[in-house]
C-alpha positions as CSV (number, residue, x, y, z in Angstrom):
1,X,-0.2,0.2,0.0
2,X,1.2,3.3,-1.0
3,X,1.6,5.9,1.7
4,X,-0.6,9.1,1.4
5,X,1.0,12.2,0.9
6,X,0.8,14.3,4.4
7,X,-1.4,17.3,4.3
8,X,0.2,19.8,6.9
9,X,-3.1,22.1,6.6
10,X,-5.7,19.6,7.0
11,X,-7.7,19.4,10.1
12,X,-6.2,16.2,11.3
13,X,-2.8,16.8,12.4
14,X,0.2,14.7,10.5
15,X,0.8,12.3,13.4
16,X,-2.8,11.1,13.3
17,X,-2.7,11.0,9.6
18,X,0.1,8.6,10.0
19,X,-1.3,6.8,12.8
20,X,-4.5,6.3,10.6
21,X,-2.8,5.0,7.7
22,X,-0.4,2.6,10.1
23,X,-3.9,1.5,11.5
24,X,-5.4,0.5,8.3
25,X,-2.3,-1.4,7.2
26,X,-2.4,-3.3,10.6
27,X,-6.1,-4.1,10.1
28,X,-5.4,-5.1,6.5
29,X,-2.8,-7.7,8.1
30,X,0.2,-6.2,6.4
31,X,1.7,-6.7,9.8
32,X,1.8,-10.5,11.6
33,X,1.4,-9.7,15.4
34,X,4.6,-10.3,17.3
35,X,6.4,-11.2,14.3
36,X,6.7,-8.3,11.6
37,X,8.0,-4.9,13.2
38,X,6.0,-1.9,12.1
39,X,8.7,0.6,10.1
40,X,11.1,2.6,12.3
41,X,10.2,6.2,13.4
42,X,13.2,7.0,11.4
43,X,11.6,5.1,8.3
44,X,8.3,6.8,9.0
45,X,9.8,10.2,9.1
46,X,11.7,9.6,5.7
47,X,8.7,8.3,4.0
48,X,6.3,10.7,5.1
49,X,8.7,13.4,4.9
50,X,8.0,14.6,8.5
51,X,10.4,15.3,11.9
52,X,11.0,11.9,13.8
53,X,8.7,13.3,16.9
54,X,5.9,13.6,14.5
55,X,6.5,9.6,13.5
56,X,6.8,8.9,17.3
57,X,3.6,10.6,18.2
58,X,1.9,8.4,15.4
59,X,3.5,5.2,16.9
60,X,2.3,6.6,20.7
61,X,-1.2,7.0,19.5
62,X,-1.6,3.2,18.1
63,X,0.6,2.4,21.7
64,X,-2.5,4.0,23.5
65,X,-5.0,2.2,21.9
66,X,-3.5,-1.1,22.6
67,X,-2.7,-1.7,19.0
68,X,1.0,-2.1,19.2
69,X,3.7,-2.6,21.8
70,X,7.3,-1.3,21.7
71,X,10.3,-3.3,22.5
72,X,13.3,-1.2,23.2
73,X,16.2,-2.1,21.1
74,X,13.9,-4.3,18.9
75,X,11.2,-2.6,17.2
76,X,7.4,-1.9,17.6
77,X,5.0,-4.9,17.0
78,X,1.2,-5.6,16.6
79,X,-0.4,-7.0,19.6
80,X,-1.4,-10.4,19.3
81,X,-5.3,-10.3,20.1
82,X,-5.9,-13.9,20.3
């Protein structure tokens, strides 16, 4: 799935736009729970041409929703809901 262009003037902030895109990919099964890591904050920043902090906030939204968990020095993974 091709990442969307981030619209900095949209009502929805850029970090939410990124979180929504990641959520759609998670729901589509693009990341296997506990196996496939999400793109790193650095990769998300480069992909969406945003600051790393913006990417970090996007991942934090998903973590707060309980969709993903971050393992230090390993990456961020989809939580197995089974």
